[in-house]
Wavefront OBJ file of the C-alpha trace (Angstrom):
o trace
v -97.550 113.050 -128.408
v -99.176 111.183 -125.520
v -102.348 109.147 -125.673
v -104.113 107.297 -122.908
v -107.140 105.126 -122.590
v -109.127 104.315 -119.476
v -110.530 100.776 -119.519
v -112.808 99.467 -116.775
v -114.069 95.986 -116.115
v -115.488 94.192 -113.083
v -112.291 94.039 -111.065
v -109.936 96.723 -112.372
v -109.450 100.111 -113.922
v -106.570 100.200 -116.388
v -104.985 103.377 -117.646
v -102.959 102.566 -120.752
v -100.417 105.050 -122.042
v -98.793 105.302 -125.455
v -96.298 107.829 -126.746
v -94.083 110.223 -124.835
v -94.599 110.889 -121.155
v -92.614 114.140 -121.104
v -92.952 117.766 -120.112
v -94.077 118.580 -123.653
v -97.046 116.184 -123.455
v -98.180 116.337 -119.810
v -100.574 119.286 -119.687
v -103.653 117.440 -121.038
v -103.004 114.515 -118.678
v -102.561 116.874 -115.718
v -105.826 118.623 -116.607
v -107.646 115.267 -116.587
v -106.096 114.249 -113.238
v -109.121 115.053 -111.062
v -111.443 113.273 -113.474
v -109.301 110.143 -113.482
v -108.938 110.058 -109.703
v -112.709 110.355 -109.322
v -113.130 107.440 -111.780
v -110.836 105.299 -109.646
v -113.155 105.728 -106.677
v -115.620 103.387 -108.348
v -116.034 99.809 -107.192
v -113.072 98.145 -108.921
v -110.456 97.118 -106.351
v -107.457 97.253 -108.744
v -105.886 100.214 -110.495
v -103.440 99.282 -113.236
v -101.052 101.738 -114.871
v -99.970 100.137 -118.170
v -96.873 101.809 -119.620
v -96.208 99.265 -122.382
v -96.811 101.870 -125.097
v -94.588 104.566 -123.600
v -91.762 105.366 -125.991
v -89.997 107.971 -123.828
v -90.244 109.313 -120.296
v -88.387 112.319 -118.908
v -88.052 113.673 -115.369
v -91.300 115.676 -115.633
v -93.193 112.599 -116.820
v -91.620 110.582 -114.035
v -92.639 113.174 -111.432
v -96.240 113.269 -112.661
v -96.452 109.480 -112.746
v -95.099 109.310 -109.176
v -97.719 111.856 -108.138
v -100.482 109.770 -109.745
v -99.188 106.583 -108.140
v -99.017 108.231 -104.728
v -102.539 109.665 -105.028
v -103.926 106.333 -106.284
v -102.223 104.562 -103.398
v -104.116 106.814 -100.952
v -107.526 105.653 -102.202
v -109.142 103.233 -99.740
v -109.369 99.542 -100.613
v -107.394 99.811 -103.849
v -104.438 97.807 -105.091
v -102.254 99.840 -107.433
v -100.087 98.077 -110.039
v -97.539 99.428 -112.504
v -97.384 97.235 -115.613
v -94.570 97.179 -118.179
v -92.507 100.051 -116.763
v -89.989 101.211 -119.381
v -86.287 101.082 -118.589
v -86.142 104.903 -118.595
v -88.617 104.962 -115.704
v -86.555 102.460 -113.734
v -83.370 104.436 -114.413
v -84.990 107.696 -113.257
v -86.287 105.949 -110.128
v -82.784 104.720 -109.407
v -81.312 108.203 -109.891
v -83.637 109.731 -107.290
v -83.519 106.761 -104.912
v -87.120 105.660 -105.533
v -86.370 102.222 -107.008
v -87.796 100.333 -104.037
v -90.934 102.471 -103.983
v -91.524 101.992 -107.738
v -90.809 98.263 -107.361
v -93.562 98.051 -104.746
v -96.048 98.700 -107.596
v -94.624 96.055 -109.938
v -94.675 92.280 -109.905
v -90.893 92.235 -109.576
v -90.721 93.261 -105.902
l 1 2 3 4 5 6 7 8 9 10 11 12 13 14 15 16 17 18 19 20 21 22 23 24 25 26 27 28 29 30 31 32 33 34 35 36 37 38 39 40 41 42 43 44 45 46 47 48 49 50 51 52 53 54 55 56 57 58 59 60 61 62 63 64 65 66 67 68 69 70 71 72 73 74 75 76 77 78 79 80 81 82 83 84 85 86 87 88 89 90 91 92 93 94 95 96 97 98 99 100 101 102 103 104 105 106 107 108 109
């Protein structure tokens, strides 16, 4: 199961995930994609993807997250951050040679 919560304040929009980010749980998130991306066009300059509650991520979850990050990155005047990426995400990024790109969204770059 995958749950997410969209939290907005004066300077950021945070999307917090909990549960599995896998091919078995992605359809509802994918269906909400357009709605979320329209929310991020509001006035907050920061978009934060908080993965601290993610218990598992597979290649499908990784691909969708990369798609979201890329689309968020294209929004004008936004800073996109990835918070608490799980080790599975970092391993998948390494396997497909996207470690540097993923690191560009974290505080560790």
